[in-house]
C-alpha positions in Angstrom: -26.4 42.5 -40.2 -23.1 40.8 -40.5 -20.5 40.8 -37.7 -16.8 40.6 -38.0 -14.5 41.8 -40.7 -16.3 43.0 -43.8 -14.2 42.9 -47.0 -15.5 43.9 -50.3 -16.6 40.9 -52.4 -14.0 41.6 -55.1 -11.2 41.2 -52.6 -12.7 38.0 -51.3 -12.9 36.7 -54.8 -9.3 37.6 -55.5 -8.2 35.9 -52.3 -9.8 32.6 -53.3 -9.5 32.8 -57.0 -6.6 34.3 -58.9 -9.0 35.6 -61.5 -9.9 39.3 -61.5 -13.6 39.3 -62.4 -16.1 41.7 -61.1 -19.2 39.6 -61.8 -21.0 39.1 -58.5 -23.1 36.3 -59.7 -20.1 34.2 -60.7 -18.5 35.0 -57.3 -21.4 33.5 -55.4 -21.2 30.3 -57.4 -17.5 29.9 -57.0 -17.4 31.0 -53.4 -17.6 27.5 -52.0 -15.2 26.0 -54.5 -12.7 28.8 -53.8 -12.8 28.1 -50.1 -12.4 24.4 -50.7 -9.4 25.0 -53.0 -7.8 27.2 -50.3 -8.2 24.5 -47.7 -6.8 21.9 -50.0 -3.9 24.1 -50.8 -3.1 24.5 -47.1 -3.6 20.7 -46.5 -1.3 20.0 -49.4 1.6 21.5 -47.4 0.9 19.1 -44.6 1.0 15.9 -46.5 4.1 14.7 -44.6 2.3 15.3 -41.4 -0.8 13.4 -42.7 1.4 10.5 -43.9 3.2 10.3 -40.6 -0.1 10.4 -38.7 -1.6 7.7 -40.9 1.5 5.5 -40.6 1.4 5.9 -36.8 -2.2 4.8 -36.7 -1.4 1.8 -38.9 1.4 0.7 -36.6 -0.6 1.3 -33.4 -4.3 2.2 -33.5 -4.1 3.5 -30.0 -1.2 5.8 -30.6 -3.2 9.0 -30.2 -5.6 7.8 -27.4 -4.0 10.0 -24.8 -7.1 10.3 -22.6 -7.6 6.5 -22.1 -3.9 6.0 -21.3 -4.0 8.9 -18.8 -7.1 7.5 -17.2 -5.5 4.1 -16.8 -2.4 5.6 -15.3 -4.6 7.7 -12.9 -6.5 4.6 -11.8 -3.3 2.7 -11.1 -2.0 5.6 -9.0 -5.3 5.7 -7.1 -5.1 2.0 -6.5 -1.5 2.3 -5.2 -2.5 5.1 -2.9 -5.4 3.2 -1.4 -3.2 0.2 -0.9 -0.6 2.3 0.8 -3.3 3.9 3.1 -4.7 0.4 4.0 -1.2 -0.9 4.7 -0.4 2.2 6.9 -3.7 1.8 8.8 -3.0 -1.9 9.4 0.7 -1.4 10.1 1.8 -2.3 13.5 5.1 -1.6 15.1 7.8 -4.3 14.7 8.9 -4.4 18.2 5.8 -3.7 20.4 4.6 -7.2 20.3 8.0 -8.6 21.4 8.3 -5.9 24.1 4.8 -6.7 25.4 5.7 -10.4 25.5 8.9 -9.7 27.4 7.1 -7.5 29.8 4.6 -10.3 30.6 7.4 -12.8 31.0 9.2 -10.4 33.4 6.0 -10.0 35.4 5.6 -13.8 35.7 9.3 -14.2 36.7 8.8 -11.5 39.3 5.8 -13.2 40.8 7.7 -16.5 40.9 10.5 -14.9 42.7 8.1 -13.3 45.1 6.4 -16.6 45.8 9.7 -18.3 46.3 10.7 -15.6 48.9 7.4 -16.2 50.7 7.9 -19.9 50.7 11.5 -19.4 52.2 10.1 -17.2 54.9 7.5 -19.8 55.9 10.3 -22.4 56.0 12.3 -20.2 58.3 9.4 -19.6 60.6 9.0 -23.4 60.8 6.5 -24.4 63.5 6.2 -20.9 65.0 2.7 -20.2 63.5 1.6 -23.8 63.1 -1.4 -23.5 65.4 -2.7 -20.4 63.5 -5.4 -20.8 60.9 -4.3 -20.1 57.3 -6.8 -18.2 55.1 -6.5 -18.5 51.3 -8.9 -16.9 48.9 -10.4 -18.8 46.0 -8.9 -16.3 43.5 -5.4 -17.0 45.0 -6.0 -20.7 44.7 -7.0 -20.2 41.0 -3.9 -18.1 40.4 -1.7 -20.8 42.0 -3.3 -23.4 39.8 -2.8 -21.3 36.6 0.8 -20.7 37.6 1.4 -24.4 38.0 -0.2 -25.2 34.6 1.9 -22.5 33.0 5.1 -23.9 34.5 4.2 -27.3 33.2 3.5 -25.9 29.8 6.8 -24.0 29.8 8.7 -27.1 30.8 7.1 -29.0 27.9 8.1 -26.3 25.5 11.6 -26.3 26.7 11.7 -30.1 26.3 10.5 -29.8 22.7 13.0 -27.1 22.0 15.8 -29.2 23.4 14.9 -31.9 20.9 15.5 -29.5 18.0 18.9 -29.8 16.6 20.8 -26.6 17.0 23.9 -25.6 19.0 22.0 -23.7 21.7 19.8 -26.6 22.6 22.8 -28.9 22.6 24.7 -26.7 25.1 21.6 -26.3 27.2 21.1 -30.1 27.4 24.8 -30.6 28.2 24.6 -28.1 31.1 21.3 -29.5 32.4 22.8 -33.1 32.3 25.9 -32.0 34.2 24.1 -30.2 37.0 21.3 -32.7 37.4 
C-alpha cells in the first residue's frame, strides 16, 4: 500500500515533463530525470542566493557557524557569572575593618584612661594604705607588660611617621617641640 496523496501517473508525468505521453514504461524511466529537472529548475531561481552564500564562505569560512559562536559566547557568560559569584562571596565591607580597628583603639584608650585614674587615686591616698599588702594577679601583670610594649611600639610608629615629609607631621613636630 502507498500512503499519502495518490495522483494518477499521467498527471505526475505531465507535472515533471511537459510531454503528453501515456506510455507507462517511458514514465518509469523518465521519472528520476523529471524530478531532477524539477529540482534544478527550482535551484536555478536561487542562483543569486547560492552565489551570495558561496561568496560569504570564501570571505569568511566561519560565517555560518552559528552554533560554535553561540557556544563560545555562552561559555564567556558562564565564566563572567562564576567570577562575579566568587568576587561576591569574597567581598568584604569597605568600612568594617576600619571600624573594628577604631573600636579596638578606643578600648585601648579607655583602658589607659582608667589606669591613669587609678594611678591618680593611689597618689591621692598617699601613705594611707602603705602598710597593707598589695595583691596583683599574674594575668594583670601580663596585661600591664603588653600595654607597656604596645605603648613603646606606638611611640616608635609615631616617630617614624614624624620623619615622613608631609604637612601633618610637620605641624605635629612643631607642636611637640613647643610644648616639650
